[in-house]
Steps between C-alpha positions, in 0.01 A plus 500: 500500500359842408618685193640777718707249694608315188640801321557818699328752718419725203299231325241487356592722209355329192340154477480311170266202476466218253135426421419139405591265782597783735200728541236304312434133430414546134576143394132398472436767237831443322439125487147548367631731226787265411274195488240676288777607262648151480161357415450766232825395329422130530710417805408334829449730801789522744316550829558746779778314682712487187432863412608608851846360419522696174407847628762766565678597179212673324217394270708417189716251689193365683343428160820344368509268801134413461542409134805289582334348803809565711709777652786459252409567139675546167323609181560220253381658175346814349158336534552492877547876497182545297310286751650698786401835349142382456486345846640809671232720343235257618653491848478879531138495382408223741681651795341839433164331561611296802739739676404529866195271490646235730812673633542575870726720711732292718455515878719767658528711185239761584635548853850554361386746234285690747791532742737628231238746375455633852876563510476685165728245335484530118420164343515355150396176337785361291375196312565304183126498428413717196418848626149501352390231746657640818280796593173312437615215725611736778166681476301178518700397805439840662867583557574737211495810722818393680721528190644811340655316205454188288787348302380212283692246300466713186538845659872503424706313243606242762326321784608319818750340565660803332547778757364784281134477612601519866743785445240688296238463774745591775618814324149607397390480864816682612639203688858399561676165520535536875130552563323303225387137521366250247238254623437200276456126477751368249854483370412769247429743785812413700728511196357835390540647848857376534588642159338831598691507828195503727390251769229247428239322710333188360180326605475123528150465354556631147585369155873429503464255212413224748829532690581608855600863552727423794816473289446810285720725710231749599562727797191362674247222442149534647183292503280811505554869428351571842830374643666814363297735719 
């Protein structure tokens, strides 16, 4: 189903896209940075398949999960927080070096972005990735020119699943709730879109913490962004 058919004849107005797991498969670089960090703090590497299940809530939570070795974590003592602070700094340093080296754009993404650009649809990346890493990754992937705005996980005081990043992007690009869509890959994207009062499309190939996206309540589920054309 096309986006025009899914929403209304006036669409597209504004399109908001998640980054990791939606536009770009960045897990190889994230996993390499996490594993290097874990080794630097004396822990065993987690591996890419595990890291894929931890991505989606931003780098601090990714590092918390990596240190705990599981998705659910609870700091047990002040020493845990000291370890976390050190590990997070190392993670940023390592990812700065690795960002984009092994990442790839998912099939169908470029065709979708090109089509929306041809229709003069304003687009933004709304991600929980720290803002400093977003533009360099988009540039390495060759898709930065499609986006008029970047909202990272630390751009505002809150991140997805809070609605504020989506509302901020929508309003900055002069969109409305009737003509703006969020495209993502996880519960964080769907929950943020629902809280913001805008429709959401999710892809099946992303990083929804290792769970199926079919039951998230999105307005549409697609295997490729090319299906939206």
